[in-house]
N, C-alpha and C positions, 0 to 999 in steps of 0.2 A: 605279359604281365607284370614282369620286374619293373619294365621300364614305366608302366602306368603308375605303379608304386613309388617308383623313385619322383615321378611327376607329381604326384601327391603330396610327398615329404616336401619336395621344394614350395608346392602350394602353400601348404600349410605353416611354413616359415614366413613365406613372402609375402603373405597377407597383412604382417605388421605393418608394412609400409608399402602397399600395394596403390599408388595413386599416380596420377599424371605430375611428374615432377622430375626435375633432373637426374634425381637418385635411380631412378627406373632406368632410365639411359644407362648410368656406371653400371648397372646390374647386366644389363644387356649384353655391355662390351665384356664384362667379367666372362658371360658363358660362352660368347665367340672366343675368348683368349683361350679358356680352357679346351675348348673343341679345338682350335689352331694347335694348341701343344699336343694335344692327343694324336692328333693326324700328323702333326711333325716328326713323332716318334717312329713313323712308317714310313712317311715321306717327307723329307727335308723341306722341299720346297713350298710345302704350307706354313712354312715359318715365316716367308717372306711377307705373307699378309699381318704380320704381327706390327711393323713399325707403321704403317700407315693405320692402322687401327687405335695406337697410342697416339698418334699427331692429331687424330679427331677427340679421342678420349679426355686428353688433357684439356682439352677446350670446353669441354662439356661438363664434367664432374670430376671431383676430388679423389674419387674411388680409383682414379687409375694409381694412385700411391700401392694400393695394396695388388692392384695387377702387376707391377713393378716388382713388388716384395714374391708375387707366386714365380715371376721370371727368373728372379734371382736364385731362388731355391731349387726351382728347375736347373739350373746352370751348378750351384754347388752340389746339387745332387748329381750331376753327369761327373762327379771326381770318385763316388763313392762305388764299391763293388764289393758283396759278400751278403752273409746270410746270418741273423742272429735270432736264432729260434724261429717264430713265426714271419719276422720282418725280413724283408729281403728287399736289396737295391740291384735293380737290372742294371748291368754293365753297358756303359756307351763307348761306342769306339772312339779313339781320340779324334778322330775327323769329324764326327758327329758332335763331339765336345767344342772345337773350335767354331763349328757353326752356330750352335747355341749362344756360344759367348759374343760371337759378331753380332748376332741377333739381338742380343741385349744389350751392346753399345749402341746398335742402329736404333731401336726403341728409345734408349735415354735422350738420344740426340734429336729423336722426333719430338719428344714431350718438349724440348726446348722453342717449336715452332707455335709459339702463343705471343699474342700482343703484349702480354705483362711481363715475360722473361722468368729470373730466377725468383721471384716472388709468389710467382703462381705456382711454380714447383715445390714449394717451401709451405704452400698454404695448407695443407694436411697437419703438417707437424704444428703451423703455428695456431690451428683449431683445436688441437689436443692438448697443447701446452702452455698455450697463452690465452685462452678465453675459458676462464675457470668460471666466468657467471652464468654464459649461455649452458656449459655442459652441466652444470649443477641446477639450473632452473628450468631446460626445455625436457620434457618427459622422455621423448625419444633417445636423449644421450645418457640418461639413466640407468643405472643397472638395472636388469630384469628382475623382477618380482620371482624368485624361485620356487613359489608355490603356483605360479601363472602355467597353464596350460603348455605356453610353448618353451617354457623355462624346463618344465618337466620333460618335454618331447626333445628338448635338444640333449639333456643330459641320458634320457632314454636311449636315442640314438646314437650316441657313442658307447655308452655300456652294452646295448645290443651289438652292436658292431664287435667289440670286442670278445663278449660272450661267444657269437655265432663263430667267428677265427678260432677261438680257442675250441670249441667243441668240436667244427668241423675239419680242424686243422688247416684252416686256409691261409692263403698267404697274403700277408699285408704289403704294400708295397710303401717302401720308406717315403717317397714324396708324397703318398697320398695323405701318410700321418703328418709329414711335416705342415703341409697345406691346411689341414684340417686342424692342426694345434693352432695355427694362428687365426683362423677363422672362431674355434671355439674362444679362445682367449680373448678376442675383441667382442665377441656375443656375451661373454659373462659381464663384460664393462660397459655396454651401452646395447639398450634394447633395439635401435634399429640396424645393428650389427647381426640379429638373427635370420634377417633375408638372407644376408653373405653367407652365413652358415647353412643356409637350407640348400645353397646352390652347390657350395663345396661337397656337403655331406652326402647329398642323392645319390651322385655316380658312385662314390664308394659303397654305400650301401647296395646299390643294383648289382655291383660286382659279386660283392661277397655274399647276397642273397641267392643269387641265380642258380648254384647247385643246389641250394636247399630246396627251392621251390622247382628243381628237375629241370630248368629252363637249359636249354641249349642255344648259347648265343651265337650260333652259326646258322639257325634257323629262322625263317621271317614267318610271320601268320600275319598275312594281309588282310584277311577277312576279320579276324579278330582286333586288329589293330584299328580297321575303319570302322567296325562297331562301337569301339571305344572312343575313337575322334569323333564321331559323330554324337554319340550321348553327350560328351563333354559340350560340343557346340549347342545342342540343345538345352543343356543347362545352363549356359550362358545367357542364350536369346531368353531362354523363361526366367532366369535371375535378374535379368537386366532393368532397372527402376524405371517407371513410367515417367512423363513429363511433371504430372502431379506429385508422384513420389518425389520426385528431385526437389521439386520447390518446396515441399513440406519438410524434407530434409534441412534445405536452406534455412526455410522458416524457423525451426527447432535450435539450430546451431549456431545461428548469426542474428546481429539487432537489427532485422529488418525492420521492426516497430519503429525502433528508437531513430533509425535513419530516416524514415517516411516523417517521423515528428521534426526531426532538426531541419530537413529540407522544406516542410510546409509552413514552420514559424519563422524560418529565416536565422536560426542561430548560427553564429558563426564561431571560430575560435580566436586563439590558439585552443588546441585540443587535446588532451590527455586522455587516451583510450586504454583499454585493456589489452593486454598483449596478444588475446588469441583473436580479436577481432581485427587487429591490424590489416591483414590480408584482406579480408573481406570489405573492409571500409575503402582501402585503396581502389577497389574496384567499383563500389557501390557508391561511394560519395567521394568522389575525385577532388571537389572543389574545397574539401578539409584538407589539410596536410595531417597525417598520422603523426603521433608522438613516437611510437614503436611499432615493428610489426614482424613478421617472421624470419626475417633476415638478421639473426640474432648477432653473428659475428661483426656486421657493421656496428651496430649499437654498442656492442662488448669492448670494441678497438677507441670508441671515442668516448666509453664511460658512461654513457646514457642509461645503457642496461641495468649496470651496478645501482646507477640512481634511482632508477624505477623500482628495483628491487627493495631498497631500502624503504621507498615511500608505500609499495602495494602491503609489506610486511610490517608497516609502522614502527621500522626500525630506527626512524627518524622523526624527528616533527615533521607532520606532510606539507604544512604550510610553507616549508623551505624550498621544496621542488616546485609548488605552484607558483611561488611568487618568482621564482628564479626564470621561469619560462612563462611568466604573465599569462597563465592560463585562465581560460575564461569558462571551456566548455569541458565536461568530463563525462567518459562514457564508459560504463563499467558492466561487467556481468553481474546478475541480480546476486547472487551467492557469494561475491568478493568480499573480503572483509572489509575493505575501506569503504564498500557501498554503505556500511553500518555508520561510519565515521564522518563522510561527507558532509551530511546533514548538520552536524553539530559544530561543523567550522565556521567561523565568522564569514558573514557576507555570501554563505552558499545555500543554494534551494534545492531541494528535488525537484525539476520540471516534467520529469516523465520516468515512468516504471511499467514494465510488463512481465511475464516469467522469464525472459531472457537477460535482458537489459534494464539498465536505469541511467538517467541523465540527469547530472546537476549543472547549474548554472550560477553564475554571479554578476 
């Protein structure tokens, strides 16, 4: 039951970004890393799985940087020995410390096995320190709303963990607190990091709550486990949307009607599009180059993201951007502020409009 509750906790936070995207691969690799580190505390040979893991991870997603941070924390933690109230550091023999240090070096070398070199290794820092436009404009990079369910759940999980430990006089492991502190700090700054927090906090909650729920960690309950797994599979199958429902979701969230109109009437660019429409347009209207899409870092480096932000918020004369890039076709969401302004610009007219999108041409 404790493991099931831990899985629900990870799912609760994970649904903030549970989609088919490279981010999901990064989180899968993080789970594998934590498992290998846990096994490695009992059998050092399991640690040999970490270098090949990072060699793949660094070529898939920038979250490898957090994975290296966890590995570094484990190595630093190996020098700690003692107990401070409820917080305890598990002593590690000198030979085990050397093993972990050697694995850390091998993982750092494995991260160099990429086609870009040092620039790829520094990319996560570049994102956090040198891409202010994307971090301030993209919803998932903004701090979470502290009144939202997941933010309250995050705070509740941390407080609950500490309260249960105090009431039950349960031991808190220093390495768990250090890693949890890292994840908590990141989740307070960026919505997307709530997924990462869920992965880190779930096993800690399971360990602390097990005595409270009367669970014996050495006992297995195969029938109960099978029932829970079967129930989850049934819920997934029944909850998976049908083809018609998926098409309806696409229609409601994307400019399907506007794309049909552009293709039917033979309109052509250069095109200026809404930021959130970019990814869909790459797939649905490949004959037209998008102005901007979800790869915000690329547009941030070139300054296009900042230019688009000034245009979309009317921070400067909208004609400046339109003339600079010789825009002839504008595709915006119906509720965008610029959708109310475009019709008043000289030479522009509204050619198409529906509940989702509006098209302007000149």
